[in-house]
C-alpha positions as YAML, in Angstrom:
chain: A
units: angstrom
residues:
- id: 1
  name: UNK
  ca: [71.50, 79.07, 42.01]
- id: 2
  name: UNK
  ca: [68.06, 80.94, 41.20]
- id: 3
  name: UNK
  ca: [68.58, 82.95, 38.25]
- id: 4
  name: UNK
  ca: [67.86, 86.88, 38.82]
- id: 5
  name: UNK
  ca: [64.62, 87.85, 36.37]
- id: 6
  name: UNK
  ca: [63.83, 91.22, 37.10]
- id: 7
  name: UNK
  ca: [60.71, 92.15, 35.19]
- id: 8
  name: UNK
  ca: [57.78, 91.33, 37.56]
- id: 9
  name: UNK
  ca: [55.75, 89.51, 35.11]
- id: 10
  name: UNK
  ca: [58.46, 87.53, 33.81]
- id: 11
  name: UNK
  ca: [59.55, 85.99, 37.07]
- id: 12
  name: UNK
  ca: [56.00, 85.51, 38.06]
- id: 13
  name: UNK
  ca: [55.70, 83.35, 34.32]
- id: 14
  name: UNK
  ca: [59.43, 81.61, 35.66]
- id: 15
  name: UNK
  ca: [58.05, 80.79, 39.06]
- id: 16
  name: UNK
  ca: [54.93, 79.33, 37.64]
- id: 17
  name: UNK
  ca: [57.09, 77.11, 35.78]
- id: 18
  name: UNK
  ca: [59.11, 76.15, 38.73]
- id: 19
  name: UNK
  ca: [56.02, 74.92, 40.40]
- id: 20
  name: UNK
  ca: [54.41, 72.91, 37.83]
- id: 21
  name: UNK
  ca: [57.80, 70.98, 37.39]
- id: 22
  name: UNK
  ca: [58.06, 70.68, 40.94]
- id: 23
  name: UNK
  ca: [54.66, 69.20, 41.30]
- id: 24
  name: UNK
  ca: [54.55, 67.01, 38.24]
- id: 25
  name: UNK
  ca: [57.82, 65.36, 39.80]
- id: 26
  name: UNK
  ca: [55.67, 64.58, 43.13]
- id: 27
  name: UNK
  ca: [53.35, 62.76, 41.32]
- id: 28
  name: UNK
  ca: [50.38, 65.78, 41.08]
- id: 29
  name: UNK
  ca: [48.32, 65.97, 37.85]
- id: 30
  name: UNK
  ca: [48.98, 70.03, 37.54]
- id: 31
  name: UNK
  ca: [45.90, 72.10, 35.34]
- id: 32
  name: UNK
  ca: [45.65, 76.07, 35.12]
- id: 33
  name: UNK
  ca: [42.69, 77.75, 34.79]
- id: 34
  name: UNK
  ca: [41.74, 79.59, 31.47]
- id: 35
  name: UNK
  ca: [42.16, 83.37, 31.67]
- id: 36
  name: UNK
  ca: [43.33, 85.43, 34.75]
- id: 37
  name: UNK
  ca: [39.65, 86.13, 36.70]
- id: 38
  name: UNK
  ca: [40.43, 82.70, 38.86]
- id: 39
  name: UNK
  ca: [41.51, 83.80, 42.43]
- id: 40
  name: UNK
  ca: [43.87, 80.83, 42.26]
- id: 41
  name: UNK
  ca: [46.68, 80.27, 39.93]
- id: 42
  name: UNK
  ca: [46.66, 76.23, 39.76]
- id: 43
  name: UNK
  ca: [44.25, 72.82, 40.51]
- id: 44
  name: UNK
  ca: [46.09, 70.04, 41.75]
- id: 45
  name: UNK
  ca: [44.83, 66.71, 41.09]
- id: 46
  name: UNK
  ca: [46.07, 63.59, 42.81]
- id: 47
  name: UNK
  ca: [43.48, 60.12, 42.78]
- id: 48
  name: UNK
  ca: [40.29, 62.23, 41.95]
- id: 49
  name: UNK
  ca: [41.06, 65.28, 44.91]
- id: 50
  name: UNK
  ca: [41.28, 68.41, 43.57]
- id: 51
  name: UNK
  ca: [42.80, 71.39, 45.44]
- id: 52
  name: UNK
  ca: [42.90, 75.15, 44.67]
- id: 53
  name: UNK
  ca: [46.91, 76.20, 44.88]
- id: 54
  name: UNK
  ca: [47.96, 79.95, 44.78]
- id: 55
  name: UNK
  ca: [51.75, 80.22, 44.06]
- id: 56
  name: UNK
  ca: [53.47, 83.22, 45.39]
- id: 57
  name: UNK
  ca: [57.26, 83.81, 45.31]
- id: 58
  name: UNK
  ca: [59.73, 85.86, 47.41]
- id: 59
  name: UNK
  ca: [63.35, 87.54, 47.31]
- id: 60
  name: UNK
  ca: [62.71, 89.69, 50.20]
- id: 61
  name: UNK
  ca: [65.03, 89.15, 53.20]
- id: 62
  name: UNK
  ca: [64.21, 90.68, 56.48]
- id: 63
  name: UNK
  ca: [66.95, 92.62, 58.45]
- id: 64
  name: UNK
  ca: [66.48, 90.56, 61.72]
- id: 65
  name: UNK
  ca: [67.64, 87.55, 62.76]
- id: 66
  name: UNK
  ca: [68.94, 85.35, 60.09]
- id: 67
  name: UNK
  ca: [67.45, 86.75, 57.56]
- id: 68
  name: UNK
  ca: [64.56, 84.99, 56.67]
- id: 69
  name: UNK
  ca: [61.74, 85.75, 53.81]
- id: 70
  name: UNK
  ca: [58.68, 87.80, 53.84]
- id: 71
  name: UNK
  ca: [56.27, 86.43, 51.37]
- id: 72
  name: UNK
  ca: [52.74, 88.43, 50.51]
- id: 73
  name: UNK
  ca: [49.70, 86.60, 51.15]
- id: 74
  name: UNK
  ca: [47.09, 89.43, 49.70]
- id: 75
  name: UNK
  ca: [46.50, 90.12, 45.50]
- id: 76
  name: UNK
  ca: [46.94, 93.01, 44.07]
- id: 77
  name: UNK
  ca: [44.98, 95.09, 41.44]
- id: 78
  name: UNK
  ca: [46.97, 96.89, 38.71]
- id: 79
  name: UNK
  ca: [48.67, 100.33, 40.39]
- id: 80
  name: UNK
  ca: [48.79, 103.27, 38.85]
- id: 81
  name: UNK
  ca: [52.52, 104.96, 39.19]
- id: 82
  name: UNK
  ca: [51.61, 107.19, 42.45]
- id: 83
  name: UNK
  ca: [51.38, 110.53, 42.69]
- id: 84
  name: UNK
  ca: [54.86, 110.57, 45.72]
- id: 85
  name: UNK
  ca: [53.67, 114.15, 47.11]
- id: 86
  name: UNK
  ca: [50.03, 112.19, 47.77]
- id: 87
  name: UNK
  ca: [51.68, 109.21, 48.96]
- id: 88
  name: UNK
  ca: [53.90, 111.45, 51.26]
- id: 89
  name: UNK
  ca: [50.49, 113.00, 52.83]
- id: 90
  name: UNK
  ca: [49.04, 109.42, 52.70]
- id: 91
  name: UNK
  ca: [51.40, 108.08, 54.68]
- id: 92
  name: UNK
  ca: [51.84, 110.56, 57.41]
- id: 93
  name: UNK
  ca: [48.36, 110.83, 58.07]
- id: 94
  name: UNK
  ca: [48.92, 107.11, 58.59]
- id: 95
  name: UNK
  ca: [51.23, 107.69, 60.96]
- id: 96
  name: UNK
  ca: [53.77, 105.91, 58.51]
- id: 97
  name: UNK
  ca: [57.24, 107.65, 58.11]
- id: 98
  name: UNK
  ca: [58.94, 106.46, 54.87]
- id: 99
  name: UNK
  ca: [62.25, 106.13, 54.14]
- id: 100
  name: UNK
  ca: [62.68, 105.66, 50.55]
- id: 101
  name: UNK
  ca: [60.63, 105.65, 47.34]
- id: 102
  name: UNK
  ca: [58.09, 102.98, 47.89]
- id: 103
  name: UNK
  ca: [58.28, 100.45, 45.42]
- id: 104
  name: UNK
  ca: [55.44, 98.87, 43.75]
- id: 105
  name: UNK
  ca: [55.92, 95.44, 42.29]
- id: 106
  name: UNK
  ca: [53.56, 93.18, 40.46]
- id: 107
  name: UNK
  ca: [53.20, 89.16, 39.79]
- id: 108
  name: UNK
  ca: [53.86, 86.50, 42.41]
- id: 109
  name: UNK
  ca: [57.13, 88.48, 44.53]
- id: 110
  name: UNK
  ca: [57.07, 90.99, 47.73]
- id: 111
  name: UNK
  ca: [57.49, 94.49, 47.28]
- id: 112
  name: UNK
  ca: [60.33, 95.59, 49.88]
- id: 113
  name: UNK
  ca: [59.15, 97.17, 53.26]
- id: 114
  name: UNK
  ca: [59.71, 101.31, 53.11]
- id: 115
  name: UNK
  ca: [58.88, 102.24, 56.35]
- id: 116
  name: UNK
  ca: [59.66, 102.18, 60.00]
- id: 117
  name: UNK
  ca: [56.69, 100.86, 60.93]
- id: 118
  name: UNK
  ca: [57.97, 97.08, 59.68]
- id: 119
  name: UNK
  ca: [60.10, 97.13, 61.84]
- id: 120
  name: UNK
  ca: [58.18, 97.70, 64.95]
- id: 121
  name: UNK
  ca: [55.81, 94.93, 63.59]
- id: 122
  name: UNK
  ca: [58.41, 92.48, 63.40]
- id: 123
  name: UNK
  ca: [57.08, 88.48, 64.22]
- id: 124
  name: UNK
  ca: [53.86, 89.77, 64.99]
- id: 125
  name: UNK
  ca: [51.38, 87.49, 65.50]
- id: 126
  name: UNK
  ca: [53.67, 84.42, 66.06]
- id: 127
  name: UNK
  ca: [55.66, 84.12, 63.09]
- id: 128
  name: UNK
  ca: [53.78, 86.49, 60.72]
- id: 129
  name: UNK
  ca: [55.68, 90.05, 59.59]
- id: 130
  name: UNK
  ca: [53.20, 93.14, 58.29]
- id: 131
  name: UNK
  ca: [54.94, 95.15, 55.78]
- id: 132
  name: UNK
  ca: [53.29, 98.56, 55.58]
- id: 133
  name: UNK
  ca: [53.84, 98.80, 52.07]
- id: 134
  name: UNK
  ca: [51.38, 95.76, 51.51]
- id: 135
  name: UNK
  ca: [49.50, 97.30, 53.94]
- id: 136
  name: UNK
  ca: [49.59, 100.71, 51.96]
- id: 137
  name: UNK
  ca: [48.32, 98.90, 48.88]
- id: 138
  name: UNK
  ca: [45.31, 96.98, 50.66]
- id: 139
  name: UNK
  ca: [43.99, 100.02, 51.68]
- id: 140
  name: UNK
  ca: [44.13, 101.40, 47.90]
- id: 141
  name: UNK
  ca: [42.06, 98.30, 47.37]
- id: 142
  name: UNK
  ca: [43.92, 94.67, 47.53]
- id: 143
  name: UNK
  ca: [42.37, 91.73, 48.40]
- id: 144
  name: UNK
  ca: [43.46, 89.13, 50.77]
- id: 145
  name: UNK
  ca: [42.85, 85.13, 49.97]
- id: 146
  name: UNK
  ca: [40.20, 83.59, 51.83]
- id: 147
  name: UNK
  ca: [39.16, 79.12, 52.14]
- id: 148
  name: UNK
  ca: [36.56, 80.47, 49.78]
- id: 149
  name: UNK
  ca: [38.96, 81.12, 46.92]
- id: 150
  name: UNK
  ca: [42.15, 78.76, 47.81]
- id: 151
  name: UNK
  ca: [42.95, 75.75, 49.31]
- id: 152
  name: UNK
  ca: [46.81, 75.92, 49.94]
- id: 153
  name: UNK
  ca: [49.61, 78.75, 49.22]
- id: 154
  name: UNK
  ca: [52.83, 77.54, 47.71]
- id: 155
  name: UNK
  ca: [55.65, 79.39, 48.88]
- id: 156
  name: UNK
  ca: [58.61, 79.82, 46.55]
- id: 157
  name: UNK
  ca: [61.87, 81.61, 48.35]
- id: 158
  name: UNK
  ca: [63.79, 82.07, 45.24]
- id: 159
  name: UNK
  ca: [67.34, 82.36, 46.42]
- id: 160
  name: UNK
  ca: [66.95, 79.09, 48.29]
- id: 161
  name: UNK
  ca: [65.48, 76.90, 45.68]
- id: 162
  name: UNK
  ca: [62.50, 76.13, 48.44]
- id: 163
  name: UNK
  ca: [58.71, 75.67, 48.38]
- id: 164
  name: UNK
  ca: [56.58, 75.74, 51.59]
- id: 165
  name: UNK
  ca: [52.65, 74.03, 50.90]
- id: 166
  name: UNK
  ca: [50.99, 76.01, 53.10]
- id: 167
  name: UNK
  ca: [47.03, 75.57, 53.82]
- id: 168
  name: UNK
  ca: [45.30, 78.87, 54.11]
- id: 169
  name: UNK
  ca: [43.91, 78.10, 57.40]
- id: 170
  name: UNK
  ca: [47.46, 78.55, 59.03]
- id: 171
  name: UNK
  ca: [47.54, 82.04, 57.56]
- id: 172
  name: UNK
  ca: [44.14, 83.38, 58.46]
- id: 173
  name: UNK
  ca: [45.79, 85.22, 60.97]
- id: 174
  name: UNK
  ca: [48.35, 87.10, 58.19]
- id: 175
  name: UNK
  ca: [46.72, 90.03, 57.30]
- id: 176
  name: UNK
  ca: [49.37, 91.28, 54.44]
- id: 177
  name: UNK
  ca: [52.42, 88.71, 54.46]
- id: 178
  name: UNK
  ca: [54.39, 85.55, 56.59]
- id: 179
  name: UNK
  ca: [57.44, 85.55, 57.69]
- id: 180
  name: UNK
  ca: [59.43, 82.30, 56.24]
- id: 181
  name: UNK
  ca: [62.71, 81.34, 58.14]
- id: 182
  name: UNK
  ca: [64.20, 77.84, 56.59]
- id: 183
  name: UNK
  ca: [67.24, 78.15, 59.09]
- id: 184
  name: UNK
  ca: [65.12, 78.69, 62.05]
- id: 185
  name: UNK
  ca: [62.73, 75.17, 63.56]
- id: 186
  name: UNK
  ca: [60.79, 77.37, 65.59]
- id: 187
  name: UNK
  ca: [59.51, 79.36, 62.62]
- id: 188
  name: UNK
  ca: [55.63, 78.99, 62.93]
- id: 189
  name: UNK
  ca: [55.85, 77.76, 59.14]
- id: 190
  name: UNK
  ca: [58.93, 75.48, 58.90]
- id: 191
  name: UNK
  ca: [57.08, 72.34, 59.33]
- id: 192
  name: UNK
  ca: [55.53, 73.22, 55.93]
- id: 193
  name: UNK
  ca: [58.99, 73.46, 53.93]
- id: 194
  name: UNK
  ca: [58.46, 71.17, 51.16]
- id: 195
  name: UNK
  ca: [55.10, 69.68, 52.54]
- id: 196
  name: UNK
  ca: [54.25, 68.13, 49.14]
- id: 197
  name: UNK
  ca: [52.52, 65.45, 50.98]
- id: 198
  name: UNK
  ca: [49.64, 67.83, 52.22]
- id: 199
  name: UNK
  ca: [48.33, 68.31, 48.75]
- id: 200
  name: UNK
  ca: [48.18, 64.19, 48.89]
- id: 201
  name: UNK
  ca: [45.59, 63.67, 52.02]
- id: 202
  name: UNK
  ca: [44.49, 60.14, 52.53]
- id: 203
  name: UNK
  ca: [41.00, 61.13, 52.84]
- id: 204
  name: UNK
  ca: [39.41, 64.00, 50.94]
- id: 205
  name: UNK
  ca: [38.91, 66.89, 52.96]
- id: 206
  name: UNK
  ca: [36.05, 68.53, 53.86]
- id: 207
  name: UNK
  ca: [36.44, 71.33, 51.53]
- id: 208
  name: UNK
  ca: [38.13, 69.17, 48.63]
- id: 209
  name: UNK
  ca: [36.45, 68.93, 45.05]
- id: 210
  name: UNK
  ca: [35.97, 65.27, 44.62]
- id: 211
  name: UNK
  ca: [35.82, 64.05, 40.89]
- id: 212
  name: UNK
  ca: [33.03, 61.91, 39.64]
- id: 213
  name: UNK
  ca: [33.87, 57.73, 40.02]
- id: 214
  name: UNK
  ca: [33.43, 57.58, 36.07]
- id: 215
  name: UNK
  ca: [35.61, 60.31, 35.56]
- id: 216
  name: UNK
  ca: [38.56, 58.19, 37.59]
- id: 217
  name: UNK
  ca: [38.06, 55.00, 36.03]
...
């Protein structure tokens, strides 16, 4: 049973340690860029081939179906504590109806849906679900990840202790979040559950960074 870590930053640090341990157990060399300006969390190397991996975690379960999980696919800048009156006016102008005070979290976690609009967008785009709170944060300046930034997402479902290794090309239609259901084989991302082999290709992919032969000797 995974521990319940409520502090967002501490939870994010713990998730990164889980990723490093699991990747190392699968035979990968794990490197972390210095500082926090890089768009990816880790560089994973195997036989001289490197991949950029962005780690995201979630404990948020959807109320629909078999309680699948939502994991965000965007980065978020530091947020000021929102002015609730202004937030409500902004939400109303965008056609969103808050059901409770918005919650903004930092780190790798997914912030909970707070509007009825999220129910209308459930299972949109063949398995993706948009969370309007994420949409609001995006409007405030968050940035989606692209193939220019990362090669893979590593989504961690904390309560299930499960990893999804998903190529960035598979989430280009997910504007804000992906819908992960480890109990439903028809889920779009089911085939990526514990798919660590994708980080170990038989031939270097087109966008991979390959170490010079001298460095691999």
